[in-house]
Each structure stands twice: as structure tokens, then as C-alpha cells.
C-alpha positions as CSV (number, residue, x, y, z in Angstrom):
1,X,11.5,3.5,-24.6
2,X,8.2,2.6,-26.1
3,X,5.3,5.3,-25.7
4,X,3.8,3.3,-23.2
5,X,6.4,3.0,-20.8
6,X,7.2,6.9,-21.4
7,X,4.2,8.8,-20.0
8,X,3.9,5.8,-17.6
9,X,2.5,7.4,-13.6
10,X,2.7,6.4,-10.4
11,X,-1.0,5.9,-8.7
12,X,1.3,7.8,-5.6
13,X,2.0,10.8,-7.5
14,X,-1.4,12.0,-7.0
15,X,-3.3,10.5,-3.3
16,X,-6.3,8.5,-2.8
17,X,-7.7,12.0,-3.2
18,X,-6.2,13.5,-6.2
19,X,-6.1,10.4,-8.3
20,X,-10.5,10.3,-7.8
21,X,-10.5,13.5,-8.6
22,X,-8.5,12.6,-11.6
23,X,-10.2,9.9,-13.1
24,X,-13.8,11.7,-13.0
25,X,-12.6,15.2,-13.8
26,X,-14.1,15.0,-17.1
27,X,-17.5,13.0,-16.4
28,X,-20.7,15.3,-17.4
29,X,-23.9,14.0,-15.7
30,X,-26.6,13.3,-17.5
31,X,-29.2,12.7,-16.5
32,X,-31.3,15.9,-14.3
33,X,-31.7,13.5,-11.4
34,X,-27.8,13.9,-10.9
35,X,-27.7,16.4,-8.2
36,X,-24.0,15.4,-6.7
37,X,-21.9,12.7,-7.4
38,X,-18.2,12.7,-6.5
39,X,-17.3,14.7,-4.4
40,X,-19.0,14.2,-0.8
41,X,-19.7,10.6,0.9
42,X,-22.8,9.7,-1.1
43,X,-24.5,10.5,-4.3
44,X,-27.5,12.7,-4.3
45,X,-30.4,11.9,-6.3
46,X,-33.4,13.6,-6.7
47,X,-36.3,11.6,-6.1
48,X,-39.3,15.3,-6.5
49,X,-40.0,15.8,-2.0
50,X,-37.0,14.4,-1.3
51,X,-33.4,12.5,-1.6
52,X,-32.0,9.8,-3.0
53,X,-28.3,9.2,-1.1
54,X,-26.1,6.4,-2.9
55,X,-22.6,5.2,-1.3
56,X,-20.2,2.9,-2.3
57,X,-17.9,0.9,-0.2
58,X,-14.5,-1.9,-1.0
59,X,-12.7,-3.5,1.6
60,X,-9.7,-6.1,0.4
61,X,-8.5,-8.6,2.6
62,X,-4.6,-7.6,3.7
63,X,-4.9,-3.7,2.8
64,X,-8.3,-2.7,4.9
65,X,-8.8,-6.1,7.0
66,X,-6.1,-9.2,7.7
67,X,-8.0,-11.7,9.2
68,X,-4.8,-13.1,11.0
69,X,-6.5,-11.0,13.9
70,X,-10.3,-10.1,12.4
71,X,-13.3,-11.7,13.5
72,X,-15.7,-12.7,10.9
73,X,-18.3,-11.8,12.8
74,X,-17.2,-8.6,13.6
75,X,-16.0,-7.5,10.0
76,X,-19.7,-8.1,8.6
77,X,-20.6,-5.6,10.4
78,X,-17.6,-4.0,9.8
79,X,-18.6,-3.4,6.7
80,X,-22.1,-2.5,7.3
81,X,-21.3,0.5,9.1
82,X,-18.7,1.4,6.7
83,X,-22.3,2.7,4.4
84,X,-24.7,4.0,7.3
85,X,-21.3,5.9,8.4
86,X,-21.8,7.9,4.3
87,X,-25.3,8.2,5.0
88,X,-25.8,9.4,7.9
89,X,-22.5,11.9,7.2
90,X,-25.3,13.4,4.8
91,X,-27.5,14.1,7.3
92,X,-29.4,11.0,6.0
93,X,-31.7,8.1,6.9
94,X,-29.9,4.9,5.9
95,X,-32.2,2.1,3.9
96,X,-31.0,-0.3,2.4
97,X,-27.7,-2.1,1.4
98,X,-26.7,-4.5,-1.2
99,X,-23.0,-6.5,-0.8
100,X,-20.7,-7.9,-3.4
101,X,-18.0,-10.5,-2.2
102,X,-15.0,-11.9,-4.2
103,X,-14.4,-15.4,-2.5
104,X,-10.7,-17.2,-2.7
105,X,-11.4,-20.8,-1.6
106,X,-10.2,-21.3,1.2
107,X,-13.5,-19.8,2.5
108,X,-16.1,-22.3,4.0
109,X,-19.8,-22.1,4.3
110,X,-19.3,-22.2,7.9
111,X,-17.0,-19.4,7.3
112,X,-19.3,-16.8,4.9
113,X,-21.5,-17.6,7.6
114,X,-19.4,-15.7,10.6
115,X,-19.5,-13.3,8.0
116,X,-23.3,-12.6,7.0
117,X,-24.2,-13.6,11.2
118,X,-22.4,-9.7,11.2
119,X,-23.8,-8.3,8.1
120,X,-27.3,-9.5,9.9
121,X,-26.2,-7.7,12.8
122,X,-25.8,-4.4,11.8
123,X,-28.7,-4.5,9.6
124,X,-30.4,-4.8,12.8
125,X,-29.1,-2.0,14.9
126,X,-29.5,0.3,11.7
127,X,-32.8,-0.7,11.0
128,X,-31.1,-1.5,7.7
129,X,-32.3,-4.0,4.7
130,X,-30.1,-6.0,3.0
131,X,-31.7,-6.3,-0.3
132,X,-29.1,-8.1,-2.8
133,X,-26.0,-8.4,-3.5
134,X,-23.6,-10.7,-5.8
135,X,-20.7,-13.2,-5.0
136,X,-18.1,-14.5,-7.7
137,X,-14.3,-16.4,-7.2
138,X,-11.4,-14.6,-6.7
139,X,-7.9,-16.2,-6.3
140,X,-6.6,-13.6,-3.8
141,X,-8.5,-13.6,-0.9
142,X,-11.7,-12.0,0.5
143,X,-13.0,-8.9,-1.1
144,X,-16.3,-7.6,0.6
145,X,-18.0,-4.6,-1.4
146,X,-20.4,-2.6,0.0
147,X,-23.7,-0.7,-2.4
148,X,-25.5,1.7,0.7
149,X,-28.7,3.9,0.2
150,X,-30.8,6.5,2.7
151,X,-33.1,8.9,2.2
152,X,-33.3,12.9,3.3
153,X,-35.4,15.7,3.3
154,X,-34.3,18.1,0.9
155,X,-34.2,21.0,3.7
156,X,-31.4,18.7,5.6
157,X,-29.2,18.0,3.2
158,X,-25.4,18.4,4.4
159,X,-22.5,18.3,2.0
160,X,-18.9,18.8,2.9
161,X,-19.2,22.5,0.8
162,X,-21.8,24.4,3.2
163,X,-18.9,25.1,5.6
164,X,-18.5,29.4,6.4
165,X,-15.9,31.4,7.8
166,X,-15.7,31.9,11.6
167,X,-18.3,28.0,11.9
168,X,-17.3,26.2,14.5
169,X,-15.7,22.9,13.8
170,X,-17.5,20.0,15.8
171,X,-16.0,17.2,16.4
172,X,-18.2,13.6,17.9
173,X,-17.0,11.1,20.2
174,X,-12.9,11.0,20.8
175,X,-10.2,10.5,18.5
176,X,-7.2,8.4,17.7
177,X,-8.5,4.9,19.4
178,X,-8.7,2.6,16.3
179,X,-5.7,3.4,14.8
180,X,-4.2,2.6,18.2
181,X,-6.1,-0.9,18.3
182,X,-4.7,-1.6,15.1
183,X,-1.2,-1.0,16.7
184,X,-1.9,-3.1,19.0
185,X,-3.0,-6.0,17.1
186,X,-0.3,-5.6,14.6
187,X,2.0,-6.2,17.8
188,X,0.6,-9.3,19.0
189,X,0.0,-10.6,15.3
190,X,4.5,-9.9,14.7
191,X,4.5,-12.1,18.1
192,X,2.7,-14.8,17.3
193,X,4.3,-15.4,13.4
194,X,7.6,-15.2,15.3
195,X,6.2,-17.7,17.7
196,X,2.3,-19.2,17.3
197,X,2.8,-20.8,21.1
198,X,2.6,-17.1,22.7
199,X,-0.5,-15.8,24.2
200,X,-1.8,-12.6,22.4
201,X,-1.1,-9.9,25.2
202,X,-4.9,-7.7,24.9
203,X,-6.0,-7.3,28.3
204,X,-6.5,-4.0,28.7
205,X,-7.0,-2.8,25.6
206,X,-10.7,-3.8,24.8
207,X,-12.2,-0.5,23.8
208,X,-9.5,0.2,21.3
209,X,-9.7,-2.9,19.9
210,X,-14.0,-2.9,19.4
211,X,-13.3,0.7,17.9
212,X,-11.4,-0.9,15.2
213,X,-12.9,-4.4,15.1
214,X,-16.6,-3.3,15.6
215,X,-16.8,0.3,14.8
216,X,-20.1,2.3,15.7
217,X,-22.3,4.8,12.8
218,X,-23.2,7.7,15.0
219,X,-27.2,7.6,14.2
220,X,-27.0,9.2,18.0
221,X,-25.6,11.9,16.9
222,X,-27.9,12.5,14.1
223,X,-31.4,12.2,16.5
224,X,-29.3,14.1,18.7
225,X,-29.0,16.7,16.2
226,X,-32.3,16.7,14.4
227,X,-33.8,16.6,18.1
228,X,-32.2,20.1,19.2
229,X,-33.2,21.4,15.5
230,X,-29.5,22.0,14.7
231,X,-28.9,21.1,11.3
232,X,-24.7,21.9,10.4
233,X,-23.6,23.4,7.9
234,X,-21.3,21.2,6.6
235,X,-20.5,17.4,7.5
236,X,-18.4,14.3,6.9
237,X,-17.1,11.0,9.1
238,X,-13.9,10.5,9.9
239,X,-12.3,7.5,7.8
240,X,-9.2,9.2,6.8
241,X,-8.2,11.5,9.8
242,X,-8.7,14.1,11.5
243,X,-6.7,15.8,9.4
244,X,-7.4,15.0,5.6
245,X,-10.9,14.6,6.9
246,X,-10.5,18.1,7.3
247,X,-8.9,19.4,4.3
248,X,-11.8,18.1,2.9
249,X,-14.5,19.9,4.0
250,X,-11.7,23.5,3.6
251,X,-11.6,22.1,0.2
252,X,-15.1,22.0,-1.3
253,X,-16.2,24.6,1.0
254,X,-13.6,26.8,-0.1
255,X,-12.0,27.7,3.1
256,X,-9.5,27.4,5.6
257,X,-9.4,25.5,9.7
258,X,-7.8,26.1,12.9
259,X,-7.9,23.5,14.7
260,X,-6.6,23.4,18.3
261,X,-4.4,20.3,19.8
262,X,-5.5,20.6,23.0
263,X,-9.4,20.4,22.6
264,X,-9.3,17.1,20.1
265,X,-11.7,14.5,21.9
266,X,-9.0,11.3,23.2
267,X,-9.8,8.8,25.1
268,X,-7.7,7.5,28.5
269,X,-7.4,4.4,27.5
270,X,-5.9,5.7,23.6
271,X,-3.4,7.3,25.8
272,X,-2.5,3.7,27.1
273,X,-2.2,2.5,23.9
274,X,-0.3,5.5,23.1
275,X,1.8,5.0,26.0
276,X,2.2,0.4,25.1
277,X,2.9,1.2,21.5
278,X,5.2,4.2,22.4
279,X,3.2,6.0,19.8
280,X,1.5,10.2,20.1
281,X,-2.4,9.5,20.2
282,X,-2.4,12.9,18.9
283,X,-0.6,11.8,15.6
284,X,-3.6,8.1,15.9
285,X,-6.0,11.2,15.9
286,X,-5.3,13.6,13.5
287,X,-3.5,10.9,10.7
288,X,-4.8,7.2,11.8
289,X,-8.6,7.0,10.5
290,X,-11.4,4.2,11.0
291,X,-13.0,6.2,13.6
292,X,-16.6,6.9,12.1
293,X,-16.7,9.8,14.2
294,X,-18.6,12.9,11.9
295,X,-16.3,16.1,11.8
296,X,-19.4,18.9,11.3
297,X,-19.3,22.8,11.4
298,X,-21.9,25.2,12.4
299,X,-22.8,29.0,13.5
300,X,-20.6,30.3,15.7
301,X,-24.2,31.1,17.6
302,X,-24.9,27.7,18.5
303,X,-21.6,27.8,20.6
304,X,-23.2,28.4,24.4
305,X,-25.2,25.1,23.1
306,X,-22.7,22.6,21.4
307,X,-20.7,23.3,24.0
308,X,-22.6,21.5,26.4
309,X,-23.6,18.7,24.3
310,X,-22.1,15.0,25.4
311,X,-20.2,13.6,22.6
312,X,-19.9,16.4,21.2
313,X,-17.1,18.8,21.0
314,X,-15.5,22.1,19.8
315,X,-12.7,21.6,18.2
316,X,-11.4,24.5,16.1
317,X,-13.5,27.4,13.6
318,X,-13.2,27.9,10.4
319,X,-11.2,30.6,8.4
320,X,-11.1,32.4,5.6
321,X,-10.1,29.9,2.6
322,X,-6.1,32.9,2.3
323,X,-5.4,31.7,5.7
324,X,-5.1,27.5,5.1
325,X,-5.3,24.8,7.2
326,X,-3.6,24.7,10.6
327,X,-3.2,22.4,14.2
328,X,-2.9,25.1,16.8
329,X,-0.6,23.8,19.5
330,X,-1.2,25.2,23.4
331,X,2.5,26.8,22.9
332,X,0.0,28.9,19.7
333,X,2.3,27.1,17.3
334,X,0.8,27.1,13.9
335,X,1.5,23.1,12.3
336,X,0.0,23.0,8.0
337,X,-2.1,20.4,8.5
338,X,-0.9,17.4,6.2
339,X,-2.8,14.4,4.3
340,X,-1.3,10.9,5.4
341,X,-4.3,9.1,3.8
342,X,-4.6,6.0,1.6
343,X,-1.1,7.9,-1.0
344,X,0.7,8.4,1.9
345,X,-0.2,5.0,3.9
346,X,0.1,2.0,1.0
């Protein structure tokens, strides 16, 4: 047996976040302007009077999206949203974006025009400029890489690492809809592959389909908190599921957490899709991902103010690190939160 095979470690051993930690553990920053690199929603670069934020996202055909049921216009829109959502999660304002494309021969100019229609629409919606990028050929399909730049005042920046014991855990919007939309689309794809003459049965699922195919970033929530003078102590965008992203805040802040199952906001349309697919919407909320809502913590003194805000729910509280991170059921049972992200899915 060669030494190469003898020391081979499978990627699944680490999982997504463990792999990132492994690959970056020996990095040493050489520039004084580099404030934060790996480990938050965006890198933070000190410009003197404010911080610049930089985020990178990668979408791979067959992994993050399936063109069997994903319109190219929606895909372009979603590619922009994934990047600017990271900037909002740092309490910043996105300003510019670059797009890199890996394109196979099966794509025509007209198809790429559709993709860019969605990109332009997202840039217009969120007041972001597309300022460059790159294209190259691909042997395996379509790859989209986005790099997003934003800015934030130094006193307003919010990291994952600022949560304190007794802080409230809050979430915007509702959870699990994007994952349930994906389940509906995957079901119809299987039916289509068995009989191409069958029309997809998508009626009544518009909301969960939209949440999967054309999500929105939470600019309104950032604006609302700023208007009310509320600055979260920590924040993350919900791209990997409530459980995984809560654990990311716990890890960065060195705290524990209690999330209450009956406080998790789940839309009626998500419950209906769950019944259709015989899938528990709470599991979709905890582990599904791609909701692109904001999960944040805030001082307990703001409870009365936060609980009355439309679009925000208080779903738990921060504890001491020694108490761990748990989901609390209505009968008082405690279930350990577990990340079900990339490492578990792939």
C-alpha cells in the first residue's frame, strides 16, 4: 500500500465547516487591514473610517441547482441574492458584485442572456452594481461564482462572535419553505423522468416554490433594525438550516443555546407542502437551509420591543457554553442541535 493511500482522509470525515477549519488553520494574515477572514459571513477589511466586507459564493450545477426545473432567470437572481445576504448578515450594505461563469457547450447565447436578465434584476432590486467577472469553458455544466463587496460603519458591524449569555435568539421571516419547495420540485422531476408526457403538479405550491427558486435577501429587516436603533449582538444568514447556523453562532461566540420548537415560525404553505410530501416541516426548518432569513441575537432588555415587530420572532435564548445547544420541545424535552449541512448531505 502506498503512503498516499495510507494517509487518505475522506472529505466526509470533516464535513463542510470542519474542512474549512482544517484547510485554513495555518493561515496567517500579513496585512494590517485584514480584520476578519474565514469564520464569518464575509471577510472584513479595515479602510480606516469604515470596513469593507467581501463574500464569495459558488453554485454548481447538479449540486446547488438543477436546470431541469430551475429557470435560468431565477438562477441568476438567486446567485446575486446568496452573496448580498452575507453582507446583510454583517449588518452591512452590499454595493458591488462580480460574476464568474464556467460554461459548457450546451449553453447558447440566448440561455446566458436569460441568466443575466435575472442577475440584472437582482442588482436593480438591491441597488448593487455588477462590475466585472470572468468566463471559462466547462466540461461538466454550469458553474457560477459570485464575489460581493459591501461596506459598514465600524460601530455597526455585527459578527457571529458577539452573542452573550441570556441574549434573545431571533429570526426573520419563516423557515423551511425553501426546502419544501425543493422536495416538490424533486418529486415532479422523478415523475417527469418516468413519463415525459405528464404535466407537473405544482398548483397551490407557489409560495414554497418561489422561496426555493427566487429567494430574497432581508434588506427590509436590516433597515427596520437600524431605524429602531437595534444592533444585534451576533448575526448569520440562514443558508444551511436553523440548527447548523445556530451552532455556528454558538461556536464563534463560545456560548450555548435553547431554541423552542413551538416558537419557530413556519408558514401555513410549508405545513401544507409537508403534508403533501409526508415530511415534517420542523425538520425542514431545522436542517433544510436556503431560507436566506437572518438569525440574530439581541440583549434580553429588548424582548418587549422585538416580540412586537412584524417579520421577527423570538425563538430562544443564549446560555452558557457548558449547557450546550438544544431544541426544546413543547413538553420540555431537550434534543441536541445537530448540523445537517454539506458533510451530511453530500
